[in-house]
TORRO-732795 format. One record per residue: residue number from 1; residue in three letters; x negated, z negated, y negated of N, C-alpha, C in turn. Coordinates in Angstrom, 2 decimals. Layout:
    nr   rest        nx        nz        ny       cax       caz       cay        cx        cz        cy
   NUM    ALA         X         Z         Y         X         Z         Y         X         Z         Y
...
***
This chain:
    nr   rest        nx        nz        ny       cax       caz       cay        cx        cz        cy
     1    MET    142.34    -47.73    150.07    142.35    -47.40    151.62    141.17    -45.82    151.56
     2    ALA    140.19    -45.58    151.38    139.37    -44.68    151.75    140.20    -43.94    153.38
     3    LEU    140.45    -43.00    153.05    140.11    -42.91    154.77    139.13    -41.56    154.55
     4    PRO    138.48    -41.56    156.39    137.78    -39.04    156.52    137.82    -38.80    156.13
     5    PRO    137.56    -37.83    156.43    137.92    -36.36    155.19    138.30    -35.94    156.15
     6    ASP    138.69    -36.22    157.58    138.99    -35.20    158.26    141.13    -35.96    158.87
     7    GLN    140.95    -36.74    158.41    141.97    -37.52    158.49    142.90    -37.08    156.94
     8    ILE    142.00    -37.30    155.78    142.41    -36.27    154.28    142.95    -34.76    155.08
     9    ALA    142.08    -34.39    155.26    142.06    -32.70    156.19    143.77    -32.86    156.93
    10    GLU    144.15    -33.67    157.77    145.45    -33.75    158.62    146.28    -34.55    157.70
    11    LEU    146.95    -34.83    156.90    147.45    -35.17    155.35    148.07    -33.85    154.54
    12    ASN    146.81    -33.29    154.48    147.20    -32.25    153.31    147.27    -30.94    154.70
    13    ALA    147.44    -31.17    155.78    147.53    -29.97    156.72    149.13    -30.67    157.09
    14    ARG    149.26    -31.61    157.08    151.19    -31.70    157.62    151.78    -30.99    156.18
    15    LEU    150.86    -31.87    154.77    151.44    -31.94    153.70    152.93    -30.16    153.82
    16    ALA    151.41    -29.48    154.05    151.96    -28.31    153.54    152.27    -27.15    154.92
    17    ARG    152.57    -27.78    155.79    153.75    -27.88    157.07    155.47    -28.11    156.14
    18    TYR    154.88    -29.57    156.02    156.50    -29.97    155.01    156.84    -29.12    154.27
    19    LEU    156.31    -28.71    153.73    156.34    -28.43    151.96    156.58    -26.58    152.52
    20    ALA    156.35    -26.09    153.54    156.64    -24.75    154.49    158.11    -24.92    154.93
    21    ALA    158.59    -26.20    155.41    159.71    -26.45    156.06    160.15    -26.75    155.15
    22    GLU    160.62    -27.05    154.34    161.31    -27.08    152.96    161.49    -25.77    152.52
    23    ALA    160.90    -25.18    152.26    160.48    -23.58    151.90    162.35    -22.95    152.36
    24    ALA    161.48    -23.41    153.68    162.72    -22.22    154.77    163.44    -23.35    154.78
    25    VAL    164.25    -24.32    154.94    165.54    -24.74    154.26    165.94    -24.88    153.42
    26    LEU    165.77    -24.03    152.08    165.81    -23.46    150.28    166.19    -22.50    151.15
    27    THR    166.32    -21.56    151.59    166.04    -20.23    151.42    167.45    -20.63    152.79
    28    ASN    167.24    -20.70    153.56    168.87    -20.27    154.36    168.77    -21.71    155.53
    29    GLN    170.41    -22.64    155.21    170.72    -23.60    155.69    170.56    -23.97    157.12
    30    GLU    171.21    -23.03    157.22    171.76    -22.69    158.66    172.20    -21.14    159.09
    31    TYR    171.92    -20.22    160.52    172.16    -18.74    160.41    172.20    -18.61    161.77
    32    GLU    172.91    -17.20    162.17    173.54    -16.74    163.29    171.88    -16.40    163.79
    33    LEU    171.60    -16.54    165.53    170.65    -15.87    165.95    170.95    -15.80    167.06
    34    ALA    171.67    -14.47    168.12    171.53    -14.18    169.09    173.22    -14.72    169.17
    35    GLY    173.93    -14.79    168.75    174.58    -15.53    168.49    175.43    -16.96    168.83
    36    ARG    173.74    -17.96    168.42    173.98    -19.42    168.49    173.69    -19.45    166.98
    37    LYS    174.40    -20.59    166.65    174.10    -21.67    165.48    173.04    -22.38    164.79
    38    VAL    172.31    -21.81    164.39    170.95    -22.40    164.43    170.94    -23.28    163.22
    39    VAL    170.82    -24.60    163.20    170.83    -25.33    161.59    169.76    -26.15    161.42
    40    ARG    168.64    -25.76    160.27    167.48    -26.00    159.91    167.85    -27.89    160.37
    41    ALA    166.45    -27.94    159.45    166.44    -29.60    159.86    166.98    -30.31    158.40
    42    ASP    166.96    -31.58    158.35    167.92    -32.47    156.99    166.85    -31.89    155.68
    43    LEU    167.04    -31.75    154.74    166.31    -31.70    153.30    166.04    -32.98    152.87
    44    ALA    166.84    -33.58    153.34    166.88    -35.41    152.69    165.03    -35.55    153.32
    45    GLU    165.30    -35.87    154.28    164.22    -35.87    155.61    162.75    -35.45    155.23
    46    ILE    163.19    -33.94    154.66    162.18    -33.67    154.82    161.03    -33.61    153.25
    47    ARG    161.98    -33.94    151.89    161.69    -34.37    151.11    161.26    -36.46    151.22
    48    ALA    161.59    -36.84    151.61    161.31    -38.25    152.31    159.31    -37.96    152.90
    49    ALA    159.80    -37.25    153.66    158.31    -37.31    154.59    157.12    -36.65    152.96
    50    VAL    157.37    -35.45    152.23    157.19    -34.53    151.55    155.87    -36.41    150.87
    51    GLU    157.02    -37.09    149.78    157.01    -37.81    149.71    155.95    -39.46    149.72
    52    ASP    156.35    -39.22    151.53    155.22    -40.32    151.86    154.03    -39.70    151.80
    53    LEU    154.22    -38.87    152.78    152.72    -38.25    152.65    151.50    -38.29    151.08
    54    ARG    152.62    -37.58    150.09    151.92    -37.29    148.99    151.11    -38.90    148.36
    55    GLY    152.06    -40.36    149.04    151.79    -41.25    148.77    150.63    -41.97    148.93
    56    GLN    150.39    -41.43    150.52    149.08    -41.84    151.40    148.20    -41.27    150.88
    57    LEU    148.00    -39.79    150.45    147.21    -39.16    149.68    146.92    -39.68    148.49
    58    ASN    147.59    -40.44    147.93    147.27    -40.34    146.62    146.40    -41.79    146.71
    59    ARG    146.70    -42.56    147.64    146.22    -43.62    147.95    144.54    -43.55    148.69
    60    ALA    144.67    -42.40    149.36    143.42    -42.01    149.83    142.73    -42.08    148.81
    61    GLN    142.88    -41.47    148.00    141.94    -41.08    147.53    141.47    -41.81    145.89
    62    GLY    142.05    -42.69    145.80    142.54    -43.46    144.37    143.14    -43.46    143.88
    63    ILE    144.26    -42.94    144.30    145.00    -42.47    142.85    146.08    -43.56    142.87
    64    SER    146.28    -44.14    141.56    147.51    -45.12    141.18    149.30    -44.38    141.49
    65    PRO    149.56    -45.09    142.04    150.84    -44.27    142.22    151.62    -44.97    140.92
    66    ARG    153.14    -43.43    140.81    153.43    -43.24    139.60    154.02    -44.54    139.13
    67    ARG    154.46    -44.72    137.72    155.40    -46.25    137.81    156.90    -45.74    137.24
    68    GLY    157.85    -46.78    137.27    159.37    -46.11    136.75    158.71    -46.44    135.42
    69    ARG    160.01    -45.95    134.35    160.63    -46.25    132.96    160.28    -47.71    133.07
    70    VAL    160.06    -47.28    131.65    160.00    -48.82    131.17    161.45    -48.64    129.46
    71    ARG    162.42    -49.63    130.06    163.73    -49.47    130.04    163.94    -51.85    129.00
    72    ARG    164.09    -50.42    127.87    164.70    -51.42    127.16    166.58    -52.49    126.95
    73    VAL    166.54    -53.71    127.51    167.09    -54.21    127.56    168.30    -55.26    126.47
    74    VAL    168.67    -54.89    125.90    169.55    -56.03    124.95    170.45    -56.51    125.07
    75    LEU    170.68    -57.92    125.73    171.42    -58.86    125.60    172.29    -59.61    124.65
    76    ARG    173.42    -59.53    124.73    174.27    -60.48    123.58    174.98    -61.31    124.16
***
């Protein structure tokens, strides 16, 4: 699925924003501001969005997805 350059640029911009949000959450998950407790977004949701965006970019650029590890099973 080839995307136009402007859509790829938008995906890259969204990915950058999600990575910045991830860094902010990792730095300080919750804090107090003017007597109010502020909690940042859920780290798991941010990481899921990052993986999704990376997958979209990889597909748009023709990069094949990572494959799982090959495992050998011995039946007895």
